[in-house]
N, C-alpha and C positions, 0 to 999 in steps of 0.2 A: 342567552338563557331562554329556554322554552317555558312558557307560562301555562299553568294548569288552573282550571277552576276548582272549586271545593269538591265537586263530584268526581274529579280525577280526569276530566276531559281537557283537551287543548282549548285554550281561549282563542277565538278567531283573531286573525292578524289585524283586523280593523280595530280591535280593542287594545292592541299593543301600543305603547307610547311612541316608539321610534322604529318603524320598519326600515331596515336598511340592508344593503349588501356590504359585506366586510369592506371597510375603508371608504365607504361612500355615505355622505350625510343623508339622513332620512328625509329631509325636506327638499332635496334637489330634483330627483328624477320624476317627471310627470307620470311616467308609466307605473310608478308605485302609488300614486295618489288618485288615480282614476281620471286623469285629464286627457286621455287620448281622444282624438277626433273619431267620429263615427266610422270612418272607413278603415280605421286601425284597430277597432275594438273586436273582442272575441264574441261571436254570436252563437249562443247555445241552441242546439237542435236535437229533437228526438230521433229524427232520421233525415234523409236527404230532402224529403218533402215537407217536413213539419218543424217550424221554428218554435222555440218556447217563448219568444218575446223578451228574453233576458240577455243582456250583454255584460261583458267585463272589459274595463279599460285599464286595469291595474292588477297587480298580483293580489292585492287585498280583495278586490271584487271577485277575482277568479277563485280565490280560496273560499270566500263566503259561499259562492254559488256551488262549488264542489261539495260543500257540506249539506246543502239543502235540495239540490236538484234530484230528480228521479234517477234511479240506477241506469235506465235505458239511455239517458242523455250522456252520462259518463261513458258507458260502454260504446255508444255510437262514436264519440269523439276519440276515444282511445283506439278503436279499431282502424280509424282513418288517420291516425297520427296527427290529429289537428292540434292537440295541446302542446306537444313538443315543438312543432313547427311555429306556432304563434309565440311561445315563450322565447324561442331562439331568434326568430326573425323580427318580431315586433317589440318584445320587451328587451331583446338584446342580451339574453342571459344563457350562453351556451352550456355552462355547467348544469344549471337547472334543467334545461332542455334535454340534455343527455340522460339525466336521472329519470325524467318523465318518459323518455323514449324506451327505457328498460321496462317500465310498467306497461307501456303500450305493446311492446313485443310479447310480454307474458300474456296479455289479454288476447292478442292475435293467435298465439300458440295454444290457447285454451288451458293454460296452467294456472289461471287466477280465478277465484270466485268473484261474484259481483261485489261483495262487501270489501274484499281485499284491496282492489285498486283505489277505491275512494280513500281508505285509510292510508295507503302508501303515498298517494298524491299529496295529501295534507301533511304527512310526515316529511316528505322531501322538500316541500315548501318551507316548513319550519326549520329544517336543517340549513337551508340556504338563506332565508330571511328571518332574522331574529332581532330581538331588542338589544 
């Protein structure tokens, strides 16, 4: 079930009671709970030379930062296919990585506005990780 707040927006995954992948208990994988070590976390950057100082060690943390970070941060990572690679290789979720890769391709092709990728990223995470 996708949860919405009273204003009609999605509620962040961090506020959901049990984030899980179908068939997998919410409490078991560290990658969902933000327990990844520093060398496995996702490091947000504005460009190749400028880090934001924010990292994500779980799908919950990633989803939160995608909601609040600047557009340039999202576009930077989508153009480099950073998000799909991290989701696939570190979080070990090929289906979600494939969905994110489609968004990355649209950004690289110039067929997506700045606001569209952010909304699509959040939506594909909700479709994959639900209560």
